N, C-alpha and C positions, 0 to 999 in steps of 0.2 A: 510377518514379523511385527514387533512393537513399532508403532509409527512415531518416530522422532524426526520426521523429515517433511511431511506435507504442511501446507498452509491452512489446513482445516482446523484452525485454532479451537473452535468451540464444538467441533464434532457434528455440525449440521449436515455436512455432505454425506456422512455415513449413517444418518439417522432415518430409519424407515418411517417414523412418525412425521418427520418433516415432509417427506415425499407424499405421504397420505394427506397432509394438510393442503399441499399444493393441488392435489387432485380434487379435493373437496371444494377448494376455491374455484377451480375451473368449472366444476359441475354447476356451482351456483351461478356462474356467469352465463350459462346456457351455451349457445352455439359459438364455438371458438375455432378458428382455422388452425391447422397444424403449423403452417408457416405464415410469416407476416406478408409475403408475396412481393415485397419491393422496398425501395428506399422510403424513408419517412416523408420525403418531399413528393413522393408519388402515391403508391398504394399502401405503403407500409406503416402509415400512422393509424392510431386507433384511440378511442376513449381510454383504454387500459393504459396505453403509454402515458397519456396526460395525467391519469390518476396516480400512476407510480411517481411521476415527476413532482406532482403536488405533495404527495406524501413525503417524499425525500426532502423537499425544501423545508417542510415543517419540522421534520425530525432533526435535520442538521442545522437549523436556524439560518437558512439562506433565503435570499429573495426568490431565486429560481433554481431548478435543477434541470440538466439536459442529459438524457441517456446516451451512452455510447455502447458499442458491442463488447468492449473490453477496456481495461485500464491502459493498454498499449494504444488503442484507438483514441482514447480520450486525450492522452498526452500528445499524440501525433496531431490531432485536430486542433487542440488548444494552442500548442506552442508553434505549430507549423503555420498558423494563420494570423495570430494576434500580433506578435512583435513585427514591426515594419522596418524597412530600410531607414537607417539613421538612428534606430533605437539601439539600446544596449541591454543584453541579458547577462546577468551574473549568476552562475549556477555552481552549486556545491560539486566538488570534484568526484564524489561518489554517487551522484544521482543515477537512477535507473536508465537502462539502455533506451527505453521508450521516450524518455525526456530528451536524451541526446539526439535521437533520431528526429524527434519533432523539431528541435532547434536547428538541425541540419536543413530542414525544409524552409525555415524562416529566412527573411532577408536581413534580419538584424545582426549586429555584431555580437558574437557569443564569447564570453570570457569566463573561465572557471576560477573559483577561489578554493583555497585549501579546505579540506574537510572540516566542517564545524568552526572554522576560524573567523570570528568577527573582525579581527585585526586585518586579516588578508582581504576579506570582503571590502572593508573600508579603503584599504590601500588600492585595490583593483578599481574601485569606483572612482577614486580621486585621479587615477592615471588615465582611465578610459572614458569617463563621463563626457557627454556632449550636451551642451546647453539646448541644442535644437531637437533632441530626441527624448523619448520616454525610456526610463530604466526599469527593468524587471529583475526581481530576485527569485530564483527558483530553488526549492529544496524539498526534502521529504521530512515528514514528522517522525518516521521511524525508518531507518535505512535497512534495506532488505538483506544485505550481506553481513553487516556488522551488528545490527540490532540496536544501534545507538540513536540519539536524537539531538537536534540542535537546540539551542536556547531560544525557543520560539518567542518568548516575551521580549527578549533583547532584540531579536531579529525584527519583530514587528515594530518596535519602537524606533530602531535605526531606519527602517524603510519609511516610516512616517516622517522622521526628521529630514530625510534626504529626498523626499518626494518620489520614492520608488514604489512600485507595485509588487506585492508579495504573492507568489504562487506556491502552493503547498500540496504535495501528493501525500494523502493519508492512507494509502493502500494497506499498510501493515499496522495501522493504529485503530482502524474501524473494527469494532467487536472486541478489542483488547483493552483500550483505554477509555476513560471518561464515563460519565453517567450514561447508562443504557448503551454502552459501547459505541458512542457517537464520535470517538476519536479525541485527539489532543487539542485541536483548535477550539471546539466548543467547551472542553473541559477547562481551558485557560481563558475563556471569555474573549476570544480573539476573532470571532466570526466577522465582526464589522471592520476589522483591520486587515483582512486578507482579500485580495482582489479576486482570486479563484482558488478553489480546492478541487482535488480529484479524489473521489471515494470509489473503491472497487468492491465487487461482490463475489469474486472468485476465491476469497481467502476465508475470513471468519464467517462470512454469510453463507458459505457452502453452495453457491450457485454460480452465476456468471454475469458479466456486464459491469458497467461503471457509470459514473455520472460526474459531470462538471457542475460544481455549485458556484453560482455567480449572481451578479446583478442582472436586471432585465435587459439592459443594453448589450451586455456581453453575450447573453443567451441568444438574443436576436442576431447578433453578429455571427456567432458560431453556426447558427442554422443556415446562414447564407454563404459562409466562407470555409467552414471546417470540412475539408475533403473526405476525411475518414468517417464523417457523418453522412454527407450528401451522397457519396458514391458507393454505398454498401446497403445490402438488405438489412432491414431493422430487426431488432430482437423479436422472437416469437412469443406467443401468449404464455407458454409454459415457463419460459425464463422470467417474464414480467411477474407472473404469479409467484414464482419462487423468491424474487426480490422483495415483493410485498410481504409474503409470509415470513421470510427470514427477518425482516425488520420488525414485524410484529412480535416475533419471538424475542428479539433483543430487549423489548420494553419490559419484559417480565422474567427473562431467563436467569436462573441461578448460575448458569455456566460461566458468566462473565466474572463473578466473584470467585468461583472455583478456579478459573484460569489464573486469576491473580494469585491465589494461594499457591498454585503449582509453580508459577513463575518465581515467586519469592523462595519457595522450597528448593528449586533448582539452583538458585544463586547461593543459598546457604550450604548446599551440598558441595558446590564447587569449592567453597572456602574450607569446609570440613575436610575434604580429601586433599587439600593442598594443591589444587589445580588452578588457582587464581592466575598464576603466571602463564598458563596455557590458553586461557579464555580472554577474549576482548570484553571490556566492561559493557554491561547491558542490563537494563531493567525491563526489557520488552520480552516478547515470546520467542525472540531469535537470539541464539547464543552461538558465537563462533569460536571453535577450538582450533587455534592455529597449529597446523602441522606442515611446516615448510617442505616444499617439493611435491610435485604432482604424484610421483610413484609412492611416496610415503603416505600421502593423504588417501590415495586409492587403497593402499595396503591396509591401513587402519579401518577404513570403511568396510573392507571385505572381512576383517577379523570380527568387527561388531556384527556384521550380517550373519556370520557363522554362529555367533552367540544368540541370534534372534532379534537383533535391533536394526531397524532401517534408518541409517544415518548417512546422508549423501555427502560425498566430497565436492567441494567447489575449487576448481583448478585454474591455474593460469592458462590463458590470458583473461578469463572472466574476472579474476582478481589479480592483483599485481604479483609478479614473481617473488617468491619468498613469503607471501602471506596466504598461501593455500591453506584451506581449512576444512574441518567437518562443520557443517551447519546444522545445529540442533534447533528444532522447532518444538516448542512446548504446547501441550494441548490440555484442555479441561479433562479429557478422559485418560490421561496418563496417570500412573500411580507412584506412590512413594517407593515401593519395592522396585519398580522399573528404574527409577532414578538412581537408587542405591546400587543396583546391579551394574548399570552402565558406568557409574563413577568408579566402581571397583575395577571394571575392565579398563577404563582409561588410566587409572593409576598403575595398573600392571604394565600397560603398553607404553606409557609415556614417562613414568617416574622410576620404574625398577630397572 
């Protein structure tokens, strides 16, 4: 079916040339073990791990980078170990499950604020702030279910004014936004104002793994206290090679610009077909068509599948009841004809 569902925004995961470049890289490295054989604190560390981390730090304009096996592990390790008893964590109400799970492991007080609401953030801070503890603000640069973004400039300024530390998950911005696909934080020149960033490689980079971008002290702390780093086997050489090759591709890939064209085109077609009232506002590669009711969303997904389009439903309780939706993911390899056809089908099913 036509892929309008996966997170493979640039098409790297389906590109045989990408895999061939990874194999060539490994051949050049000489003798490489199939597995990493252990935790990085034991036998699982290697010069290749350090090479990848140094490359990531340079590309993303960070002091250091620390690899994790996935974005889930990165959020679990970062948020489960850094906030301490007496600290306050304010988090957007729609953050990813991995962020929520990480916060459940911390000893800090966790308070959510209304999605994208600076007013509610400020109000919750005034009510809950404690002079004796550190306050952290946690958000995503692109939200995975709605495809929208916070006002990161205003958020960074607010955190600076209130002595709060900002943590941003860039999972769905990497490869999609910014110069060379480096995400929204570098694009907005906010790297020096963010305490920690999480970047992941299982989406636009087409491989696997993640990294926490941070200062030297935070990296050293995570090496010693992030349980999802310490107590797991580290990434193998093939994955490390794919991370390096994928980022090298970002530096020159025309697919980032092509993806931008496709994203803008999809938004224009939503308006052209009179479907703006059905879709949540988004300028990202994620577009949510709200179809209230689990059975209704499943049914429409099935109808689109019968017509040859892979569009997955997102159902309650993953999203709140009444906001069930079809989640469209736009890719550099999608075509205008595909978009036109799917819009015509949606018009038939939703408006007629």
